[in-house]
N, C-alpha and C positions, 0 to 999 in steps of 0.2 A: 633347027635350033641346036646350038651347043650344049652339050652335058654340063658345061660350066655355067650356063645361063640358068638362073633360078628366078622365079617371080618374086617380086617385092613383095613384103608383109606390111599390112596396115595395123598399127597399135591403137587401141582405144584412147581418147583424149584423156581420160581418169584412170591413171595407173594406181593400185594399192601401193601405200608407202610401206616399205620394208619395216618389220618391227624394231629394228635397232634405230632406224632414223626416226620413227615415231616418237620412240623411248626420249631419245637425245632433245627432240623438240618439247617434248612436255616438261622434260626438267628443266630446260632454258625458261620456259613460261612461268613454271613454279619459282624459280630463283627470281625472276623479275618482278613477281607479285610479293614476294617476301621483302625485297628491298624496299619496295613503296610502302610498306605498311610502318606506321610510327612506332618508334621504340618503346617497349613495354618497362616499367620500372622492375628492376630486379629484387627478389624478395630477399629479406634480411637473413633469413635462414633461421631466425629465433621463431620459437613456438609461441603462438597466441594463446594466452590463457584466459578464461572467465572468470572476474571475481565480483562478488556483489556485496555490497554493506549496507544493511537497513539500520537507520539511524534511530536511537531512542530518545535522545532528547531535543536534538537540533532539526531543523528544516533541511531536508537533502538537497533541495534547489540551490539554498545559498552556499553550498559546498562546491557546486559545479564549477565556478571561476576558479577555485583553489587546484583543482585537478587538471584542468586544460593545460597549463604550465608543465605539469610532471609527464603527460602523455608522451610516448614515443612516436615517430612519424607514423607508425602503423596502428598506433591506439586509437580506439573511440570509447565514448562513454554515453550511457542511457540514463534517462532521468525518469524513473517511475513514481509520480506524484502520488498514486493511490496507496503504494505500500511503503513510502518515504524511503525510498531505496535508489541507489547508485548502482548500475552495472558497469563494469570496465572490461573491455576486450583489449589486452596489451599483453605485451611480454612481461615475464616474471621480474626482469629487473626493474620495468617501470612499476608494476604495482607493488613491488617492494618499497620505492618510493612513495607511493601513495596512501598506503595503509597508515603509517603512524601519523600522517597529517590529518586524516579523517577522523581517526580515533581521538585525536588531542582536539579536533573540533567538535566532536560530539559529546560535551560535557554538560553536566546539569545545568539549567537555566540559573544565570548569575543576577544579582539584585543590583541594579546600577542607579545611579541619579544625575540628571543634568540640570545645571544651576544656567538659569537663564534671566539675562539683564536687558531691559531695553533701555537705551540710554537717548536723551535729546541732545544733540552739540550744537553750538552756535558760535557765532565769532561776536568779539566785543566790537562796539561802535568804533569806528576808526578815529572820531572826534575826540573820544576821551581816553585817559590815560590806559594802559594795556591793563585787562583786568583777566584774571585767570581764577576760576572756580571750578570744584569739580565734587561731586558726591562719591565718588569712587576712591579706592586706594590709589598711593603715588604711583606704582608699577603700572596700574591699569590706566590710568590717567596718561601716563608717558606713552604707553603703546597706542592708546586711540589718538592721542595727538600726532604721533608718528605715522599713523593711518590717513587721517585727514586732519589738515591743520585748522582746528578748531580750538577755542579756548575755554568755553566754559561746557561743563557735562553736567546735566541733569537726570537723575534716574526717574524714569516713567514708570516701570512696572519691572518687578523681579519675582522670581520663584524658583522652587526645588522640585524638580518634577523626577519621580522614583518610580521604578518599573522592573520588570524583568527581561532579560534577554529574548527578542522574538514578539515583545509586548508592544500593542499600539497604545500611544498615550496622546490623549486630547484635554487640553488645558485653557481655562480661560483665565488671562492676566489682567484681572480688573474688567472696566467695563468696555476697555478700548481695544485690546489687543487679544488674539487667540492663537495658540501653538498646536500644533499636532504633527507627529512623527512615529515612526516605530523603531525601535531598537533592534538593532542587528546582533550578531554574534560577536562575542569578543574574541580575536584571533590570537595566535602565540606572540605576536608583536604588541599585543594590547593594544589594538586598534578595532575599531568597529564602524559600521556606517549607519547612520541616521536615515533610514529609508524614508523618501518622500516628506522631507522636514518642509512644512509650511508655517509662517507666520502670517497673520493677515491681521489689518487694522478696521475698525469699524468706527464710523463718524456718523453720527445724528442726522438723518435725512439723506443719507449717500449709502449706496450699495457697498457691501463688503469689498476692500480691496486687498489683494495678496501685495505683501511687500517683499516674501522672498519664496520660491518654493523650489526646491532641489534635494537630490541624495547628497549628503554631507559625511566624510570621512574623518574623524576626530580620534584620538588617542585618550588613554586613561589617564587623569590628571592633567590633562593638555587644555588650553583656553584657545579658542579660536574667535576671531571677532571679524564682523562684516560694517561697512559703511553703507548708508543706502541714502543717497542723494541724487539729484537730477543731473548735477555736475560737480567738478571740484570748487567751482566758484559760488555754489549756493550759499547761503548766510545761515542755513539751518540744515542739519541731516539726522536721520535716525541711525544709530549704531546699536548694534546686537553682539552681544557677548555670551559665548557659551562655554562651559566647563564640565566634562565630564568625570564623574566621580565613582568609585566604589560606595555602594549605599551604606556600607559600614562606618565609612569615613565620618569623622567629626564633620557636623554642620555648622556653616558659618551664619 
């Protein structure tokens, strides 16, 4: 055998990966995993502040809809019914917007009055000369006529219902009609909600029937009216007229 001849060396099937190559492979795998992750929203960089307001006069739950539009994208609100408190987590800029709104909302309960008039509207017979008759003022007669084209307007029941902001009111309008609602809180724009407003009619021998049940928004010294009919072609309809007033204003 020649001196230059050397036996062949057998290498194992698994060779350890050099440390450098192993590090490169791990880095590539990590980059691939990071690229597959969804992008996370970037923080605004503004500090989140916790601010709580405990209401003295009004219900904190009714202020929640006022706060939501004023929150920043990072803001949240917590409603604590037991303590009548709202807790806001948001930036200082957002809290500066919210504070004056809540302080204005939390005013002593104001005395209000809702004037309610139930009107039966009907059309004059087509064969007779046109008849127009109304128990109502001219401006209100015209308004109801524009709402539904009736000619005769007879008042069936009317009442002036007084109460405080936040107070529930139930009232019997004679033997036939019943009204119930809760006064909301008067806002800066002089509007409030009549929560769960309900007017029902009772006819002897029949169960009580709801004519209207809804939450209504009305402004101070504003009149709203509704026509309650099976269709616009009905010969008769009931019309409801509501006017919100300060209870210190003159009664009519």
